[in-house]
Structure formats: structure tokens, C-alpha cells
C-alpha positions, -999 to 999 in steps of 0.1 A, spaced: 0 0 0 14 34 -10 21 62 14 -7 83 0 -33 56 4 -21 50 40 -23 87 48 -58 91 33 -72 61 51 -57 73 84 -74 107 79 -108 94 70 -107 64 93 -123 41 68 -110 9 52 -119 -1 17 -148 -24 11 -136 -59 2 -139 -69 -34 -158 -101 -38 -150 -126 -64 -173 -122 -95 -187 -90 -81 -184 -71 -114 -206 -84 -141 -190 -88 -175 -213 -62 -191 -202 -37 -164 -165 -41 -171 -151 -8 -185 -144 -4 -222 -123 28 -219 -110 53 -194 -143 72 -191 -161 40 -183 -134 30 -158 -138 64 -140 -176 62 -141 -175 29 -122 -148 41 -98 -168 72 -90 -195 49 -76 -171 26 -58 -179 19 -21 -143 24 -12 -139 62 -4 -102 62 -14 -111 49 -49 -138 76 -52 -113 103 -43 -87 91 -68 -114 88 -95 -125 124 -88 -90 136 -90 -85 119 -123 -118 132 -136 -106 168 -130 -74 161 -149 -89 144 -179 -116 171 -184 -142 147 -195 -176 164 -193 -194 131 -198 -185 125 -161 -205 155 -148 -236 135 -138 -215 112 -116 -196 142 -101 -228 159 -93 -239 128 -74 -208 130 -54 -217 164 -41 -239 144 -17 -212 119 -7 -211 111 30 -175 121 32 -168 158 31 -134 153 14 -151 135 -15 -176 163 -18 -149 189 -18 -129 171 -45 -161 168 -66 -166 205 -64 -130 211 -75 -134 187 -104 -166 204 -116 -148 237 -114 -120 223 -135 -145 211 -161 -157 247 -164 -193 238 -174 -216 265 -162 -246 241 -162 -234 229 -127 -237 264 -111 -271 258 -95 -259 225 -80 -228 242 -66 -248 271 -52 -267 246 -31 -235 234 -15 -228 268 -1 -250 255 27 -229 223 32 -222 214 68 -185 212 60 -165 244 61 -140 230 37 -167 223 11 -183 258 15 -149 275 11 -142 254 -20 -176 261 -35 -172 298 -29 -139 298 -48 -150 276 -77 -181 298 -83 -157 327 -90 -137 306 -114 -169 298 -133 -177 335 -136 -215 330 -138 -237 359 -127 -265 336 -115 -242 327 -86 -240 363 -74 -271 363 -50 -258 331 -33 -223 345 -30 -237 377 -14 -254 355 12 -221 336 17 -205 369 28 -224 363 61 -212 327 65 -199 318 100 -166 308 84 -142 337 77 -125 316 50 -159 312 32 -166 350 36 -132 357 21 -136 334 -8 -171 348 -15 -157 383 -16 -129 373 -40 -153 355 -63 -177 385 -64 -147 406 -74 -139 382 -102 -175 381 -115 -177 420 -113 -214 423 -108 -226 457 -95 -251 440 -72 -223 431 -50 -211 466 -43 -232 474 -13 -228 440 4 -191 442 -1 -191 477 15 -206 462 46 -182 433 46 -152 458 47 -160 461 84 -160 424 90 -145 413 124 -118 395 105 -95 421 90 -84 398 62 -120 395 49 -123 433 49 -91 436 29 -103 412 2 -137 430 1 -119 462 -8 -99 445 -35 -131 430 -48 -147 465 -50 -117 476 -70 -121 447 -94 -158 456 -99 -146 490 -110 -166 521 -118 -198 510 -100 -177 508 -68 -160 542 -71 -184 560 -47 -179 534 -20 -142 534 -24 -141 572 -21 -161 569 11 -136 544 25 -109 570 19 -123 587 50 -115 557 71 -79 558 83 -77 520 87 -87 514 50 -75 546 33 -44 531 16 -62 500 4 -91 520 -9 -67 543 -27 -49 514 -43 -82 499 -55 -92 533 -70 -60 537 -88 -65 503 -106 -99 514 -120 -99 525 -157 
């Protein structure tokens, strides 16, 4: 058993399900890589599912999207997280609504990952959910949501980001100002207002100077 396999099993505290003789029917045997991954994504062994998700994100095979969407509901948060990353790598905006739902996932790691991936997909339909994520109990999720809103550059995020500038976590406030700068002209008024705040004056100035 390799070091990676040992490490993963130690982290998730689960051993693989035993393979029984004759368990796979002849008609279920994979004919190509995509078929192999499709079966592996449904494997009862969590390590196999994780490896399959990782490979799916590298091969960029969009035919695997239905199986990856199913894994968003996997009992293990690390599998759900990797499925989110794989869907982000595939870059298909049809998965945005499914990802938005996972902003309510019980796992902080999953929520953080989703907030980041939604920015990568640059789909404006994710904006309302990302605005709500600015209130998440996890500072990392709030930070990623702010960054993604800056990437999407939708003016609806200006006022919510202005409020987040005064987040209890200073790092979240910093990224909110950077996001306002990325949104550009719709955020000029807010950034000028922040120039009056000694704490944020320099960051607001830097953001303003980047706007064309």
C-alpha cells in the first residue's frame, strides 16, 4: 500500500470495502478510461472515489459531470470537496445551481471550496448566493465569496461588499476592498467613502488607482 493511500485512510478512518469474487458483471467491465472512471466514482471504497474524482478533474471529460454531481452528496466531506473542484476544472456553467446549493454544506472545507469555484466559473447567476455567503460563519468562506464577487464583477455586490469591509476578520475586509476595486466604476463611490477611514485609506486608494 502506498504512502498516499495509508495517509488518506488514516485521515478518514475508513478501510476499503472488500472486493468479492465475481462482483463485477462482464457487461459492467469498463471499455475505456471514461467507463473506468464512471465505475470508480460509484465505488464503495472512499479512497477509490477520491482518486477517481482527482483523475476526472485532470482528464476534463464532461461526460462524467452526472457522476460528479452525485458525489456532491457523498457522506465524506473530502469527497464532496474534490467533486466541487473537479466540476470547477471542467468549467461547465450548467453545474452552477448545484454548486450554489453546496454553499449550505455542513463542512466548512466544502463551503470554502464552492465559494472559490463559483468565482472561477464567472457565472452571474451565482451572485445572490455569494452575497449571502458573505455572512457565513466561516471567515474563509466569507473571504472566498468576496474574492469571487470581485472576479464576477457584478454591481449588485457593491453594497454587500461595502458592509463586509468592516468584518470582524480584517483579512475579509481587505479582500472585500480588493473586490470592490475589481468591480470597477460601480464601486467608485464606496471606495471614495472608504478613503475617509484611516484604517482602510491606503487599500481604498490602491483599489481606486486600478480602475480605468
